[in-house]
N, C-alpha and C positions, 0 to 999 in steps of 0.2 A: 504494499500500500504506500503510496506516495504522499508527502506531506505537501500542502498548499503553499506556495510562495506567499509572503506578506504583501499586501496591497503597497503600492508606491504611494508616497506622500503627493498630495495635490500641490502643485509648485505654481500653479496660476494665480494665487493670491498674492504672491511677492515678486513680480518680474523683474522689478529693479534691484531688489536685493540679489536675485539670482545673477543679473547681468553683472552688477558690481562685484560679486564674488567670482564669477568666472573670469572676469577681467584682471582682478587681482592675483587670481591663481594662475594666470598665463604669463604674468610678467617675468618669471625666472627662464620661461622658454624664451622670450624675446632677448634676455638679457645673455643667454648662451650665444646666440646667432648674432649678436650685435658686438661680441667680443673683439673682433677684428679692429672695430673702431677706436678701441682702447690700446691696441698693439704698439703703436710710436709712443704714445706717453708712458706706458708702461716700461717699454724699452729703455727709454731716457732715465726715467725716476729710480728703477732697480739696476741699470746697467746689465741688462739680461739680452742676450741675443735672441731674435726673432725666433730661431729655431727650437730654444729652449721653451718659449712662450707657446709655441704650437702644442708642446706637450701638456700645457695648462688646459688648452681648450680640449685636445683629446682625452684627458683625464675627466674633464666636466662632463664630456659626453658619453664616457663610461659611468659616471656616477649616476648622470641622467637615465641611463639604462636600467642600472641597477635599482634605483628608487623607483622606476615604473614599475619593473617586474616585482620587486618586494611588496609594492602596494597591495597587491591581488592577496599575498598572504598576511598583511597586516589587516585586512578588512575583517578577517577571521577573528581577530582578537582585540579590536579597537573600534570604536565608532567613527563615522566620517569627521564629526567635528574635532575629536581628538586628534585624528591624522590631519587634519588642516592645521590645527595648533602646532602639531610636531614639525610638519613640513615649512611652516612660516617661520619657526625658531631656527631649524635647520639652515633654512635660505639665508635669514638674516643673520645669523650667527656666522656663516661662511663667508658672506658679503663683509661683515665686521672684521673678521680675520683677515681677509685678503685686503681691505683697505689699510691695515696696519702693518702689511707685509714690508719686510725690510731686504727679501731675498726670494729667490726661486722657491725654496722648499716651504716657506710659509703660504706664499701664493698657490702651490700645489694642493696643500691641505686646505687651506680656506675656499679657494674658488673651486678647485678641482673636485675635491672628495666631499667637502660638508655642503657647499651651496649645490653641487651638481647633483648629488643624491636627494638633497631637500626639494630641490627643483622638480626632479622626477617623479618623486612622491606627489608633489602638489598637481602636477599635470594629469596624473591619472586619476586624481579626485574629482576633476571636472567630468 
């Protein structure tokens, strides 16, 4: 005997809230794909070659993928609001770490791993 799936919530009551939430949760994806705009200033600030900065983008893409794939498993143990909060904290924490970076390693951890994973998690929540 199969169990009936729970009814989906009626989202027509708050369309502007849903639109705002979807827009905010999409920001990490836009940041990942606009990373190339920041290459020259980061090169100059950290004295890191562009080839090394490509690793940051690559690691952010891997983190994004890991966050996206793990979101399906996390739905089994946490509610959507908890996951939204976790992804927001991870994304903003990663950006804060990257903003304080004084070298490539800190940028890789902050933007590549922490921000990338949080961004992937938030994108799947849409």
